[in-house]
C-alpha positions in Angstrom: 39.7 7.4 -219.3 41.6 10.9 -220.9 44.7 10.7 -221.7 47.2 12.7 -219.1 50.7 14.0 -220.0 53.7 15.3 -217.3 54.0 18.8 -218.5 57.4 19.9 -217.6 56.4 23.9 -217.6 53.8 23.0 -214.9 55.5 19.8 -213.5 52.4 18.3 -212.9 49.9 15.9 -214.8 47.7 17.6 -216.6 44.8 16.2 -219.2 46.0 16.6 -223.2 43.6 19.0 -225.1 44.7 20.1 -228.0 44.1 24.2 -229.1 42.1 23.4 -232.2 40.4 20.2 -231.7 42.1 17.0 -232.9 45.1 19.0 -234.6 48.2 18.5 -233.0 51.6 20.3 -233.7 54.5 18.3 -232.6 58.4 19.4 -232.5 61.4 17.4 -231.3 64.9 18.4 -231.1 66.9 16.2 -233.5 70.7 15.7 -233.8 74.0 17.3 -234.7 74.8 16.3 -238.3 78.4 15.6 -237.5 78.4 12.0 -236.8 76.6 8.4 -236.7 73.8 8.6 -234.0 74.3 6.6 -230.8 72.2 5.2 -228.5 70.9 8.1 -226.4 69.8 9.8 -230.1 68.0 6.2 -230.6 66.3 6.9 -227.2 64.7 10.0 -227.9 63.5 8.7 -231.2 61.8 5.8 -230.0 60.3 7.6 -227.1 58.7 10.3 -229.2 57.8 7.7 -232.0 56.0 5.8 -229.6 54.2 9.1 -228.2 53.6 10.0 -231.9 52.3 6.9 -232.6 49.9 6.5 -229.1 48.2 10.2 -230.6 47.2 9.0 -234.2 46.1 5.9 -232.3 43.5 8.0 -230.1 42.5 10.0 -233.5 44.9 12.8 -233.6 46.1 14.7 -236.6 49.7 15.0 -236.0 52.0 17.1 -237.8 55.6 16.0 -236.4 59.0 18.2 -237.2 62.1 17.0 -236.3 65.0 19.5 -236.8 68.5 18.8 -237.8 71.1 21.4 -236.5 74.0 21.7 -239.0 75.9 25.0 -238.4 77.1 23.7 -234.7 80.4 24.1 -233.5 81.2 20.2 -233.7 79.4 20.1 -237.0 81.7 23.1 -238.5 85.1 22.1 -236.6 84.3 18.1 -238.5 83.9 20.1 -241.8 87.2 21.7 -241.1 89.1 19.1 -240.1 87.7 16.9 -243.1 88.4 19.5 -245.6 85.3 18.9 -246.8 81.6 21.8 -247.4 79.0 21.9 -245.2 76.2 20.7 -247.3 78.5 17.4 -247.9 78.7 16.1 -244.1 75.2 17.5 -243.1 74.4 15.5 -246.1 75.8 12.3 -245.2 74.8 12.2 -241.4 71.3 13.0 -242.1 71.8 9.7 -244.3 72.7 7.8 -242.1 70.4 8.8 -239.5 67.5 7.7 -241.4 69.3 4.3 -241.5 70.0 3.9 -238.4 66.3 5.0 -237.3 64.5 2.7 -239.8 66.2 0.0 -238.7 64.8 0.6 -235.4 61.5 0.8 -236.6 61.2 4.7 -235.9 58.3 6.2 -238.8 59.7 8.9 -240.5 58.7 12.4 -239.1 56.5 14.7 -241.6 58.8 17.4 -241.9 62.7 17.7 -241.3 64.0 21.1 -241.6 67.8 21.9 -241.8 68.9 24.9 -240.1 71.0 26.4 -242.6 68.1 26.3 -244.8 66.3 28.6 -243.3 68.8 31.6 -242.8 66.6 34.7 -243.9 63.7 33.4 -241.8 66.5 33.2 -238.7 67.8 36.7 -239.8 64.4 38.0 -240.2 63.3 36.7 -236.7 66.8 38.5 -235.1 66.1 41.7 -236.6 62.2 42.0 -235.2 63.8 41.0 -231.9 65.8 43.8 -232.0 62.9 46.4 -233.3 60.6 45.2 -230.4 63.5 46.1 -227.8 64.3 42.0 -226.8 67.5 42.1 -228.0 70.8 44.3 -229.2 73.8 44.3 -231.4 77.4 44.7 -229.9 80.3 44.4 -231.9 78.4 42.6 -234.9 77.1 40.1 -232.7 73.2 40.1 -231.7 72.2 39.3 -227.7 68.8 38.3 -226.7 68.2 40.7 -223.3 67.1 38.5 -220.9 65.8 41.2 -218.3 63.4 42.6 -221.1 61.3 39.6 -220.0 59.3 39.2 -216.9 58.8 35.6 -216.5 62.8 34.2 -216.6 62.8 30.5 -215.9 59.1 29.0 -216.3 60.6 25.7 -217.8 63.4 25.0 -215.7 61.9 26.8 -212.4 65.3 28.9 -212.1 65.1 32.6 -210.7 67.4 35.2 -212.7 69.0 36.6 -209.2 70.4 33.3 -208.0 71.8 32.5 -211.3 73.1 35.7 -211.6 75.0 35.8 -208.1 76.4 32.5 -209.2 77.8 33.7 -212.4 81.5 34.6 -213.1 81.7 38.7 -213.2 82.8 40.1 -216.7 82.5 36.8 -218.7 81.8 38.6 -221.8 82.1 42.8 -222.0 79.6 42.5 -225.3 76.4 41.4 -223.0 74.3 43.8 -220.8 74.3 41.1 -219.0 76.0 37.7 -218.0 73.1 35.8 -218.9 72.2 37.4 -222.1 72.8 35.0 -225.2 73.7 35.3 -228.7 71.1 35.2 -231.4 74.0 36.4 -234.2 77.6 35.6 -233.6 80.6 36.7 -236.0 82.6 34.4 -238.6 85.7 32.8 -237.3 88.6 32.1 -239.8 87.9 29.3 -241.6 84.2 29.1 -241.1 81.3 28.9 -243.3 79.2 32.1 -242.8 76.2 34.2 -243.8 75.5 37.8 -244.4 73.3 39.9 -241.9 72.7 43.7 -241.4 75.2 42.9 -238.3 78.1 41.1 -239.2 79.2 38.4 -241.8 78.3 35.1 -239.6 75.7 32.5 -238.6 73.3 32.3 -235.7 73.3 30.8 -232.5 71.6 27.7 -231.8 68.6 28.4 -229.3 67.0 30.6 -232.3 67.5 27.9 -235.3 64.8 25.7 -233.3 62.4 28.6 -232.4 62.4 30.0 -236.3 61.8 26.3 -237.7 59.2 24.8 -235.1 57.0 28.2 -235.6 57.6 28.4 -239.5 56.0 24.3 -239.5 53.6 24.5 -236.7 53.1 27.7 -236.1 53.2 30.4 -233.5 51.7 28.2 -231.1 52.0 24.6 -230.5 50.8 21.5 -228.7 53.9 19.5 -227.8 57.9 20.2 -227.8 60.2 17.1 -226.8 63.7 16.4 -226.5 65.5 15.2 -223.4 66.2 16.8 -220.0 69.6 18.0 -220.5 67.9 20.6 -223.3 65.6 22.2 -220.2 68.1 24.7 -219.7 69.2 26.8 -220.8 68.3 25.3 -224.8 64.0 25.1 -224.3 64.7 27.8 -221.5 66.3 30.1 -223.9 63.5 29.1 -227.4 60.6 29.9 -224.9 61.8 33.7 -224.0 62.2 34.3 -227.9 59.7 32.9 -229.5 57.1 34.6 -226.9 59.1 38.0 -227.5 58.5 37.0 -231.3 54.8 36.2 -231.2 53.4 37.9 -227.9 51.6 34.4 -227.3 52.5 31.4 -225.6 54.6 29.2 -227.5 54.1 25.4 -226.3 51.6 24.0 -224.7 53.1 21.1 -223.4 56.9 20.1 -222.8 57.7 16.6 -222.4 61.6 15.4 -221.7 63.0 12.0 -221.8 65.4 10.6 -218.9 69.2 10.3 -220.4 70.9 7.3 -221.9 73.7 7.0 -219.4 76.8 4.6 -219.4 77.7 4.3 -215.7 76.8 7.3 -213.8 77.7 9.8 -217.0 75.5 11.0 -219.4 76.3 9.1 -222.9 77.6 11.9 -225.3 80.2 12.2 -228.3 81.8 14.9 -226.4 82.9 12.6 -223.4 83.7 9.7 -225.6 81.1 7.2 -224.0 78.7 6.5 -226.7 77.7 3.6 -228.3 76.3 4.2 -232.0 73.5 2.4 -233.1 75.4 0.8 -235.6 77.5 -1.1 -233.5 74.6 -2.2 -231.2 72.5 -3.4 -233.7 75.6 -5.6 -235.0 75.6 -7.5 -231.8 71.4 -6.8 -231.4 68.0 -7.4 -232.9 66.2 -4.3 -233.9 63.2 -5.4 -231.7 65.3 -6.3 -229.2 66.8 -2.9 -228.4 63.7 -1.0 -229.0 62.2 -2.8 -226.7 64.9 -2.4 -223.9 64.2 1.5 -225.0 60.8 1.0 -223.9 61.1 -0.9 -221.0 61.4 2.1 -218.7 59.3 5.1 -218.7 60.6 7.8 -221.1 61.4 10.2 -218.2 63.1 8.0 -216.3 67.1 7.7 -217.1 68.3 4.2 -218.8 71.7 2.5 -217.8 73.1 1.1 -221.4 74.7 -2.2 -220.6 74.9 -5.6 -221.9 73.2 -7.2 -219.4 70.1 -5.4 -219.5 70.2 -5.9 -223.0 70.5 -9.6 -223.1 67.5 -9.5 -220.4 65.3 -7.5 -222.7 66.0 -10.3 -225.5 65.1 -13.1 -223.2 61.9 -10.7 -221.7 60.7 -10.2 -225.7 61.5 -13.7 -226.4 58.8 -15.0 -224.0 56.2 -12.7 -225.1 57.1 -13.5 -229.1 56.7 -16.9 -228.1 53.4 -16.9 -226.7 52.3 -15.2 -229.9 53.7 -17.7 -232.2 52.3 -20.5 -230.3 48.7 -18.3 -230.6 49.4 -17.8 -234.6 49.9 -21.7 -234.5 47.2 -22.6 -232.7 44.9 -20.8 -234.6 45.2 -22.7 -237.4 44.5 -26.3 -235.8 41.4 -24.7 -233.4 37.9 -25.6 -233.1 35.5 -22.8 -234.9 33.8 -20.6 -232.0 34.9 -18.5 -228.7 34.5 -18.5 -225.2 35.4 -16.2 -222.6 39.0 -15.7 -223.4 37.7 -13.1 -226.1 36.6 -10.4 -223.1 40.1 -11.2 -221.8 41.8 -9.9 -225.1 39.5 -6.6 -225.0 40.4 -6.4 -221.7 44.2 -6.8 -222.2 44.2 -3.8 -225.1 41.9 -1.9 -222.3 44.9 -2.4 -219.7 47.5 -1.2 -222.5 45.6 1.7 -223.4 45.3 2.9 -219.2 48.8 2.5 -218.9 49.9 4.8 -222.3 46.9 7.1 -220.7 49.0 7.8 -218.0 52.0 10.0 -219.8 52.6 6.9 -222.6 53.9 4.9 -219.8 55.3 1.9 -222.0 56.9 0.4 -219.2 53.5 -0.3 -217.2 52.2 -1.3 -220.6 54.3 -3.8 -221.4 54.0 -4.9 -217.8 50.5 -5.2 -219.0 51.4 -7.5 -222.0 53.4 -9.9 -219.9 49.9 -10.3 -217.6 48.5 -11.0 -220.7 50.5 -13.3 -222.2 51.2 -15.4 -218.8 47.2 -15.5 -218.9 47.1 -16.6 -222.9 50.0 -19.8 -222.1 47.2 -20.9 -219.8 44.4 -20.7 -221.9 46.6 -22.5 -224.7 46.6 -25.5 -222.9 42.7 -25.9 -222.5 41.2 -26.2 -225.9 41.3 -22.8 -227.2 38.8 -21.5 -229.8 39.3 -19.9 -232.9 37.5 -16.9 -232.6 39.1 -16.2 -229.3 42.6 -16.7 -230.7 42.3 -14.2 -233.7 40.6 -11.8 -230.7 44.1 -12.4 -228.9 46.2 -12.1 -232.4 44.4 -9.0 -232.5 45.4 -7.4 -229.2 48.9 -7.8 -230.0 48.5 -5.9 -233.3 47.3 -2.9 -231.1 50.3 -3.8 -229.0 52.8 -3.8 -232.1 50.9 -0.4 -233.8 52.3 1.5 -230.8 55.3 -0.4 -229.4 56.0 -2.5 -232.9 58.4 -4.8 -231.4 56.8 -8.1 -232.3 56.9 -9.8 -235.3 53.6 -11.7 -237.1 53.6 -14.8 -239.4 52.4 -12.9 -242.3 54.5 -10.4 -242.5 57.3 -11.8 -240.3 60.1 -10.7 -243.2 58.4 -6.9 -243.0 60.6 -5.9 -240.0 63.5 -6.9 -242.3 63.0 -5.7 -245.8 63.2 -2.3 -245.1 66.9 -2.0 -243.8 67.6 -5.2 -246.8 66.4 -2.6 -249.3 68.5 0.0 -248.2 71.6 -2.0 -248.5 70.4 -3.5 -251.7 70.2 0.1 -252.8 73.4 1.4 -251.6 74.7 -1.2 -253.6 73.1 -0.3 -256.7 73.7 2.9 -256.2 78.1 2.2 -255.7 77.3 0.4 -259.4 76.2 3.0 -260.5 78.7 5.6 -259.5 81.2 2.9 -260.5 79.7 3.2 -264.1 78.6 -0.5 -263.7 75.6 0.5 -265.9 74.9 -3.8 -266.2 75.2 -4.8 -262.5 73.0 -1.7 -261.7 70.3 -2.8 -264.1 70.4 -6.2 -263.3 69.7 -6.1 -259.3 66.6 -3.2 -260.7 65.1 -6.1 -263.3 65.7 -8.6 -260.6 63.7 -7.1 -257.8 61.2 -6.2 -260.5 60.7 -9.7 -261.3 60.0 -10.2 -257.2 57.8 -7.7 -257.2 60.0 -4.8 -256.1 60.0 -1.9 -258.0 62.4 0.7 -257.6 62.2 4.3 -258.8 65.2 6.9 -259.8 63.8 10.3 -258.0 65.6 13.5 -258.0 65.5 12.9 -254.4 66.8 9.3 -254.1 65.7 5.7 -254.6 62.3 5.0 -254.0 61.0 1.4 -253.7 57.3 -0.4 -253.3 56.1 -3.4 -253.3 53.5 -4.2 -256.3 
């Protein structure tokens, strides 16, 4: 069965067919680097982690890019409030983001571009839009001329005439049209700024993502993801400026995840109704949190509440108990196999069928529950060793995509990465305090356990011998 995805652009399910064979470029909008990541960020990260994992399972060669936005208004306001350089704030919260996502089992992307590191490319792109007649300078700022494009609203399915009729008149005299959006803005007192042909200032939000995505994935690539709140204006504006730059289709498949809500409101820092990932993981196992996020189709919103998390823990516990029972039974089972080996293979097929329908993790998990019920009955009938091993292999396929189970042989591996982060943080603090004896002792004791630390320019790395 072919993989199908719900494309926001067409509003329809489409068969997934990359531009070139099995190569897939995938770009997802990341965080603004001014505070700890919250559960809304976790939903997006886990969603696209699973999508990427399933594409890889299906033989696709995925180049995965997640950006960091560090010159957004909130980031700048926080640096001014704290009295620290922008780079210091950015570095801190990028590091915290990686720690949080590591604990949630999110595999690292291939590339993490940072907006402020791409200023030359951004300025060049803006100048090209001016030269091509899609942008104009006004009072030291640069705006994209929405009326210069013929297909405004093709992602959000909005009509420009309707939006202009509803817009307030003369909102900004520097704009030709109220719908025009900023590509470059003048500096304000106390803010960081960069020199450009138009003024000392900084870029608008939308142009940053266009430049970074096209730099690493090309002018046309397969998948662009984010939350539904980004469809308009961010992704709509990305399309207009990117296609104006390249004269090519920008993205083939637009995938948008539902919001993380608190009651009837979107979880967000601006509304001050958010729960950070760190706080949630103080009370809940990371595997339970990940299961909670995946037990709803990614396009649907999730209501964050303690009751739902508790129920997720109970549900995941039942499936884990089945897996634990199978592993235990396989140690004493008689050699051979029976017809249940086919049921295990069928379970993988049902899982794949669900995932082929727009990465439907909800239905995929339902198929695992159905399989687990059958396995529990099978365990009462004198199971055979080869069939039990096939059941374990089926669960490993499920876990390859969902990453929600623990296996006996590597049962501690889910905790090793976050534990090593804690140990490395302690060692780094010891070194900062010039307690080199303690730092060396930590390194040597870990080596005795078969774990090697490497102090590199980009940070401390570890590996198991």
